[in-house]
MITORTI-377718 format. One record per residue: x, y, z of N, C-alpha, C, O, CB in turn. Coordinates in Angstrom, 3 decimals, padded with zeros to 6 digits. Glycine has a CB too. Example, Ala and Ser with C-alpha at 12.3 -4.5 7.8 and 13.67 -1.06 7.14 Angstrom:
<marvos>
[marvo [013.190; -005.690; 007.800]; [012.300; -004.500; 007.800]; [013.200; -003.300; 007.800]; [014.236; -003.319; 008.465]; [011.308; -004.473; 009.046]]
[marvo [012.850; -002.250; 007.080]; [013.670; -001.060; 007.140]; [012.900; 000.030; 007.870]; [013.409; 001.138; 008.039]; [014.084; -000.598; 005.725]]
</marvos>
This chain:
<marvos>
[marvo [000.959; -001.174; 000.022]; [-000.326; 000.194; -000.303]; [000.858; 001.035; -000.107]; [000.799; 002.069; -000.773]; [-002.011; 000.594; 000.979]]
[marvo [002.290; 000.860; 000.857]; [002.440; 002.242; 000.931]; [003.509; 002.303; -000.469]; [003.976; 003.427; -000.653]; [003.077; 002.825; 002.586]]
[marvo [003.781; 001.639; -001.089]; [004.576; 001.557; -002.360]; [003.547; 002.352; -003.458]; [004.036; 003.150; -004.257]; [004.943; -000.190; -002.807]]
[marvo [002.284; 002.111; -003.441]; [001.015; 002.777; -004.036]; [000.878; 003.687; -004.398]; [000.850; 004.063; -005.570]; [000.193; 002.882; -003.558]]
[marvo [000.724; 004.426; -003.159]; [000.469; 005.784; -002.331]; [001.998; 006.465; -002.760]; [002.002; 007.607; -003.220]; [000.166; 005.513; -000.316]]
[marvo [002.895; 005.947; -002.643]; [004.334; 006.795; -002.977]; [004.334; 007.005; -004.500]; [004.343; 008.173; -004.888]; [005.862; 005.886; -002.520]]
[marvo [004.322; 005.752; -005.654]; [004.137; 005.836; -006.720]; [003.065; 006.633; -007.335]; [003.210; 006.821; -008.543]; [004.146; 004.852; -006.960]]
[marvo [002.018; 007.147; -006.781]; [001.086; 007.764; -006.971]; [001.639; 008.995; -006.554]; [000.925; 009.729; -007.237]; [-000.028; 007.283; -006.437]]
[marvo [002.457; 009.842; -005.875]; [002.843; 010.702; -005.341]; [001.957; 011.336; -004.149]; [001.978; 012.547; -003.927]; [003.141; 011.391; -006.268]]
[marvo [001.069; 010.304; -003.295]; [-000.117; 010.520; -002.561]; [000.876; 010.371; -001.168]; [000.929; 009.300; -000.563]; [-001.567; 009.336; -002.875]]
[marvo [001.612; 011.506; -000.760]; [002.736; 011.767; 000.621]; [001.853; 011.324; 001.324]; [001.904; 010.271; 001.960]; [003.387; 013.326; 001.181]]
[marvo [000.519; 012.468; 001.247]; [-000.287; 012.601; 002.436]; [-001.209; 011.203; 002.787]; [-001.198; 011.095; 004.013]; [-001.242; 013.907; 002.194]]
[marvo [-001.613; 010.638; 002.477]; [-002.250; 009.482; 002.502]; [-001.430; 008.429; 003.190]; [-001.698; 007.852; 004.244]; [-002.606; 009.128; 001.200]]
[marvo [-000.506; 008.297; 002.502]; [001.077; 007.315; 003.158]; [001.655; 008.208; 004.579]; [002.262; 007.561; 005.432]; [002.819; 007.365; 001.609]]
[marvo [001.499; 009.279; 004.726]; [002.200; 009.669; 005.932]; [000.788; 009.376; 007.027]; [001.119; 009.251; 008.206]; [002.907; 011.489; 005.825]]
[marvo [-000.515; 009.275; 006.776]; [-001.504; 009.438; 007.739]; [-001.372; 007.632; 008.007]; [-001.327; 007.249; 009.176]; [-003.176; 010.280; 007.114]]
[marvo [-001.330; 006.838; 007.137]; [-001.132; 005.693; 007.580]; [000.351; 005.281; 007.784]; [000.308; 004.067; 007.589]; [-001.790; 004.906; 006.778]]
[marvo [001.390; 005.542; 008.012]; [002.398; 005.478; 008.857]; [001.919; 005.911; 010.475]; [002.239; 005.337; 011.515]; [003.503; 006.394; 008.226]]
[marvo [001.168; 006.949; 010.327]; [000.937; 007.350; 011.841]; [-000.146; 006.410; 012.396]; [-000.165; 006.182; 013.605]; [000.432; 008.967; 012.020]]
[marvo [-000.823; 005.993; 011.776]; [-002.292; 005.062; 012.347]; [-001.389; 003.668; 012.738]; [-001.818; 002.902; 013.602]; [-003.865; 004.652; 010.776]]
[marvo [000.043; 003.373; 011.950]; [000.391; 001.935; 012.626]; [001.356; 002.283; 013.572]; [001.689; 001.402; 014.364]; [000.997; 000.741; 011.620]]
[marvo [001.987; 003.624; 013.675]; [002.658; 003.901; 014.547]; [002.098; 004.297; 016.254]; [002.686; 004.207; 017.332]; [003.269; 004.795; 013.874]]
[marvo [000.288; 004.899; 015.782]; [-000.241; 005.174; 017.163]; [-000.944; 003.055; 017.414]; [-001.423; 002.744; 018.505]; [-001.907; 006.963; 017.046]]
[marvo [-000.865; 002.214; 016.509]; [-001.494; 001.086; 017.215]; [000.039; 000.062; 017.760]; [-000.041; -000.962; 018.437]; [-002.742; 000.169; 015.939]]
[marvo [001.230; 000.634; 017.289]; [002.022; 000.138; 017.806]; [002.242; 000.587; 019.100]; [002.588; -000.230; 019.952]; [002.863; 000.145; 017.129]]
[marvo [002.101; 001.711; 019.371]; [002.182; 002.439; 020.997]; [000.704; 001.934; 021.592]; [000.623; 002.106; 022.808]; [002.295; 004.554; 020.997]]
[marvo [-000.168; 001.499; 021.136]; [-001.528; 000.663; 021.945]; [-000.510; -000.457; 022.425]; [-000.198; -000.549; 023.612]; [-003.144; -000.066; 020.761]]
[marvo [000.023; -001.353; 021.391]; [000.025; -002.598; 021.661]; [001.237; -002.517; 022.490]; [001.151; -003.184; 023.521]; [-000.015; -003.539; 020.485]]
[marvo [002.375; -001.863; 022.319]; [003.642; -002.030; 023.381]; [003.079; -001.585; 024.728]; [003.050; -002.094; 025.849]; [005.071; -001.023; 022.982]]
[marvo [002.629; -000.407; 024.179]; [002.616; 000.577; 025.854]; [001.455; 000.815; 026.751]; [001.345; 001.506; 027.764]; [002.954; 002.133; 025.658]]
[marvo [000.449; -000.094; 025.979]; [-000.575; 000.213; 026.633]; [-001.402; 001.288; 026.940]; [-002.048; 001.311; 027.988]; [-000.356; -000.062; 027.332]]
[marvo [-001.455; 002.569; 025.756]; [-001.685; 003.803; 025.935]; [-002.737; 003.754; 025.281]; [-002.848; 003.068; 024.265]; [-000.781; 004.729; 025.627]]
[marvo [-004.104; 004.818; 025.998]; [-004.920; 005.307; 024.425]; [-003.927; 006.597; 023.823]; [-003.050; 007.410; 024.115]; [-006.931; 006.085; 024.753]]
[marvo [-004.742; 006.123; 022.836]; [-004.111; 006.967; 021.602]; [-005.623; 008.140; 020.721]; [-005.673; 008.674; 019.613]; [-003.345; 005.401; 020.203]]
[marvo [-006.350; 008.116; 021.578]; [-007.475; 009.026; 021.095]; [-007.159; 009.988; 021.150]; [-007.304; 010.690; 020.150]; [-008.586; 009.077; 021.589]]
[marvo [-006.538; 010.560; 022.379]; [-006.129; 012.111; 022.638]; [-004.573; 012.068; 022.994]; [-003.987; 011.466; 023.894]; [-007.066; 012.865; 024.008]]
[marvo [-003.978; 013.132; 021.721]; [-002.332; 013.006; 021.761]; [-001.798; 014.322; 022.398]; [-000.867; 014.965; 021.913]; [-001.609; 012.821; 020.139]]
[marvo [-002.558; 014.706; 023.673]; [-001.923; 015.634; 024.763]; [-001.102; 015.131; 025.574]; [-000.719; 013.964; 025.651]; [-002.765; 016.211; 025.574]]
[marvo [-000.782; 016.175; 026.292]; [000.504; 016.268; 027.211]; [000.457; 015.082; 027.903]; [001.453; 014.364; 027.814]; [000.587; 017.505; 028.244]]
[marvo [-000.411; 014.733; 028.530]; [-000.296; 013.613; 029.680]; [000.342; 012.021; 028.814]; [001.195; 011.270; 029.287]; [-002.208; 013.353; 030.492]]
[marvo [-000.484; 011.822; 027.261]; [000.209; 011.054; 026.772]; [001.372; 011.149; 026.285]; [001.856; 010.057; 025.988]; [-000.270; 010.701; 026.197]]
[marvo [002.047; 012.085; 026.077]; [003.469; 012.225; 025.444]; [004.243; 012.172; 027.034]; [005.363; 011.663; 027.078]; [003.747; 013.936; 024.331]]
[marvo [003.800; 012.552; 027.950]; [004.685; 012.235; 029.587]; [004.732; 010.785; 029.206]; [005.765; 010.233; 028.827]; [003.710; 012.598; 031.463]]
[marvo [003.210; 010.009; 029.359]; [003.451; 008.651; 029.546]; [004.240; 008.103; 028.726]; [005.286; 007.659; 029.198]; [002.453; 007.974; 029.549]]
[marvo [003.952; 007.938; 027.005]; [005.010; 007.527; 026.061]; [006.685; 007.610; 026.215]; [007.519; 006.763; 025.894]; [004.697; 008.264; 024.991]]
[marvo [006.925; 009.294; 026.985]; [008.225; 009.801; 027.105]; [009.014; 008.086; 028.364]; [010.001; 007.359; 028.464]; [008.046; 011.915; 028.024]]
[marvo [007.921; 008.295; 028.874]; [008.533; 007.304; 030.422]; [008.573; 006.155; 029.903]; [009.652; 005.577; 030.031]; [007.523; 007.142; 031.967]]
[marvo [007.557; 005.478; 029.216]; [007.974; 004.684; 028.985]; [008.576; 003.638; 027.588]; [008.572; 002.453; 027.252]; [007.382; 004.541; 029.584]]
[marvo [009.003; 004.810; 027.152]; [009.614; 003.998; 025.339]; [011.043; 004.960; 025.978]; [012.051; 004.331; 025.656]; [008.473; 004.754; 022.946]]
[marvo [011.250; 005.648; 026.394]; [012.624; 005.895; 027.053]; [013.223; 007.430; 025.795]; [014.255; 008.069; 025.998]; [013.851; 003.968; 026.964]]
[marvo [012.496; 007.622; 024.893]; [012.427; 008.320; 023.958]; [012.386; 009.744; 024.601]; [011.700; 009.995; 025.592]; [011.373; 007.898; 023.120]]
[marvo [013.185; 010.670; 023.949]; [013.058; 012.118; 024.515]; [012.141; 012.534; 023.780]; [011.928; 012.030; 022.677]; [014.239; 013.072; 024.492]]
[marvo [011.246; 013.809; 024.410]; [010.000; 014.221; 024.542]; [010.242; 015.224; 022.810]; [009.448; 015.231; 021.869]; [009.655; 015.153; 026.339]]
[marvo [011.337; 015.823; 022.887]; [011.885; 016.282; 021.346]; [010.896; 015.505; 020.572]; [009.785; 015.903; 020.222]; [013.635; 015.830; 020.873]]
[marvo [011.538; 014.111; 020.299]; [011.393; 013.365; 019.587]; [009.986; 013.078; 019.269]; [009.467; 012.997; 018.155]; [012.053; 012.539; 019.942]]
[marvo [009.549; 012.963; 020.224]; [007.818; 012.422; 020.404]; [007.030; 013.906; 019.861]; [006.393; 013.919; 018.808]; [007.245; 011.943; 022.545]]
[marvo [007.163; 015.009; 020.652]; [007.154; 016.408; 020.022]; [006.476; 016.639; 018.426]; [005.419; 017.009; 017.914]; [008.732; 016.836; 019.974]]
[marvo [008.124; 016.057; 017.943]; [008.324; 016.536; 016.568]; [007.076; 015.217; 015.668]; [006.165; 015.574; 014.921]; [010.420; 016.417; 016.079]]
[marvo [007.359; 013.922; 015.980]; [006.454; 013.012; 015.526]; [004.750; 013.466; 015.612]; [004.021; 013.203; 014.655]; [006.787; 011.752; 016.365]]
[marvo [004.255; 014.104; 016.732]; [002.999; 014.625; 016.388]; [003.139; 016.008; 015.863]; [002.452; 016.118; 014.847]; [002.093; 014.586; 017.532]]
[marvo [003.787; 017.144; 016.175]; [004.024; 018.093; 015.205]; [004.020; 017.486; 013.867]; [003.035; 017.922; 013.271]; [005.243; 018.774; 015.458]]
[marvo [004.721; 016.629; 013.097]; [004.592; 016.348; 012.120]; [002.877; 016.166; 011.282]; [002.233; 016.611; 010.332]; [005.412; 015.373; 012.285]]
[marvo [002.775; 015.209; 012.401]; [000.977; 014.343; 012.006]; [000.080; 015.608; 012.062]; [-000.840; 015.762; 011.258]; [000.178; 012.902; 013.530]]
[marvo [000.396; 016.575; 013.104]; [-000.610; 017.239; 013.079]; [-000.622; 018.419; 012.320]; [-001.386; 019.346; 012.589]; [-000.899; 017.423; 014.163]]
[marvo [000.286; 018.450; 011.259]; [000.505; 019.212; 009.971]; [000.365; 019.332; 009.064]; [000.215; 020.319; 008.345]; [001.017; 019.359; 009.653]]
[marvo [000.409; 017.332; 008.775]; [000.027; 016.780; 007.716]; [-001.120; 016.328; 007.494]; [-001.382; 015.786; 006.420]; [000.638; 016.052; 007.503]]
[marvo [-002.014; 016.468; 008.472]; [-003.598; 015.594; 008.727]; [-004.473; 017.432; 008.310]; [-005.629; 017.544; 007.904]; [-003.963; 014.617; 011.241]]
[marvo [-003.558; 018.550; 008.557]; [-004.044; 019.918; 008.262]; [-003.665; 020.224; 006.837]; [-003.825; 021.342; 006.347]; [-003.440; 020.999; 009.255]]
[marvo [-003.355; 019.597; 006.439]; [-002.855; 019.950; 004.440]; [-003.595; 019.451; 003.851]; [-004.451; 018.652; 004.231]; [-001.468; 019.388; 003.616]]
[marvo [-003.355; 019.898; 002.665]; [-003.927; 019.146; 001.403]; [-003.062; 018.385; 000.449]; [-003.310; 017.411; -000.261]; [-004.579; 020.084; 000.570]]
[marvo [-001.850; 019.180; 000.646]; [-000.336; 018.660; 000.177]; [000.641; 018.175; 001.066]; [000.882; 018.739; 002.134]; [000.396; 019.677; -000.439]]
[marvo [001.364; 016.898; 000.581]; [002.248; 016.838; 001.589]; [003.619; 016.441; 000.282]; [003.383; 015.922; -000.809]; [001.730; 015.541; 003.025]]
[marvo [004.839; 016.804; 000.728]; [006.021; 017.232; -000.358]; [006.882; 016.004; 000.237]; [006.673; 015.501; 001.341]; [006.856; 019.093; -000.236]]
[marvo [008.087; 015.523; -000.854]; [007.799; 014.300; -000.348]; [009.368; 014.337; 000.480]; [009.896; 013.323; 000.936]; [007.387; 012.983; -001.620]]
[marvo [009.844; 015.441; 000.542]; [010.784; 015.624; 001.438]; [010.188; 015.945; 002.695]; [010.868; 015.539; 003.637]; [011.676; 016.554; 001.029]]
[marvo [008.713; 016.782; 003.150]; [008.091; 016.380; 004.695]; [007.659; 014.841; 005.085]; [007.397; 014.405; 006.206]; [006.677; 017.232; 004.906]]
[marvo [007.663; 014.224; 003.961]; [007.676; 012.905; 004.209]; [008.625; 011.865; 004.756]; [008.506; 011.028; 005.651]; [007.440; 012.585; 003.332]]
[marvo [009.538; 012.163; 003.988]; [010.718; 011.782; 004.324]; [011.616; 012.321; 005.477]; [012.611; 011.710; 005.865]; [011.264; 011.890; 003.321]]
[marvo [011.186; 013.542; 006.012]; [011.485; 013.537; 007.717]; [010.444; 013.419; 007.980]; [010.232; 014.574; 008.348]; [012.100; 014.679; 008.567]]
[marvo [009.431; 012.868; 008.121]; [007.892; 012.501; 009.443]; [008.622; 010.500; 009.037]; [008.179; 009.613; 009.767]; [004.994; 013.176; 008.462]]
[marvo [009.217; 010.269; 008.384]; [009.701; 008.560; 008.391]; [011.544; 008.682; 009.097]; [012.289; 007.838; 009.594]; [009.683; 007.714; 006.144]]
[marvo [011.646; 009.687; 008.901]; [013.255; 010.067; 009.850]; [013.248; 010.068; 011.383]; [014.102; 009.561; 012.110]; [013.834; 011.722; 009.557]]
[marvo [012.270; 010.648; 011.706]; [011.739; 011.091; 013.195]; [010.619; 009.700; 013.758]; [010.446; 009.472; 014.955]; [010.692; 012.892; 013.017]]
[marvo [009.969; 008.911; 012.674]; [009.529; 007.949; 013.165]; [010.708; 006.543; 013.381]; [010.744; 005.694; 014.272]; [008.361; 007.770; 012.304]]
[marvo [011.552; 006.730; 012.230]; [012.890; 005.590; 012.470]; [013.584; 005.861; 013.954]; [013.831; 004.858; 014.624]; [014.300; 005.856; 011.131]]
[marvo [013.866; 006.986; 014.428]; [014.357; 007.394; 015.723]; [013.468; 006.549; 016.794]; [013.981; 005.652; 017.464]; [014.225; 009.061; 015.909]]
[marvo [012.259; 006.864; 016.889]; [011.574; 006.426; 017.497]; [011.333; 004.850; 017.527]; [010.986; 004.430; 018.630]; [010.764; 007.103; 017.257]]
[marvo [011.428; 004.119; 016.742]; [011.314; 002.627; 016.561]; [012.830; 002.147; 016.594]; [012.984; 000.929; 016.687]; [010.508; 002.196; 015.092]]
[marvo [013.795; 002.819; 016.540]; [015.062; 002.326; 016.559]; [015.644; 002.614; 017.986]; [016.807; 002.219; 018.073]; [015.881; 002.937; 015.418]]
[marvo [015.194; 003.152; 019.047]; [015.728; 003.528; 020.345]; [014.615; 003.545; 021.084]; [014.672; 004.454; 021.912]; [016.482; 004.805; 020.435]]
[marvo [013.337; 002.744; 021.152]; [012.336; 002.445; 022.112]; [012.693; 001.490; 023.152]; [013.177; 000.424; 022.773]; [011.220; 001.984; 021.476]]
[marvo [012.529; 001.701; 024.457]; [012.522; 000.045; 025.030]; [011.088; -000.434; 025.078]; [010.832; -001.578; 025.453]; [013.179; -000.159; 026.711]]
</marvos>
C-alpha cells in the first residue's frame, strides 16, 4: 500500500497510514490510549519508551501539520519517516 501511495505521489495518505501504524504500535507495546494525543499522553510515552520528548513532539507536530494539509511534499514525508525511525530504533 505504501509503495502504491508513494508511486502515485500521494504522500499525505502514506504519512497518515504511517501514523495509524505508529499509534497501533504505541497501543500494543505500551498499553496507552491514543484518542487524545495531549501532554499526558506524551509524558506517558516518554516514560515508557525512554525516547526524548523532542522526538515524540516532532512526530506529533508532523502528524498535525500533515492532517491539516491538502498536499504533503516528498521532503516532508521523508523527514516524518526519519523521526519515526528514531523512535522505533531507540524505544525500550
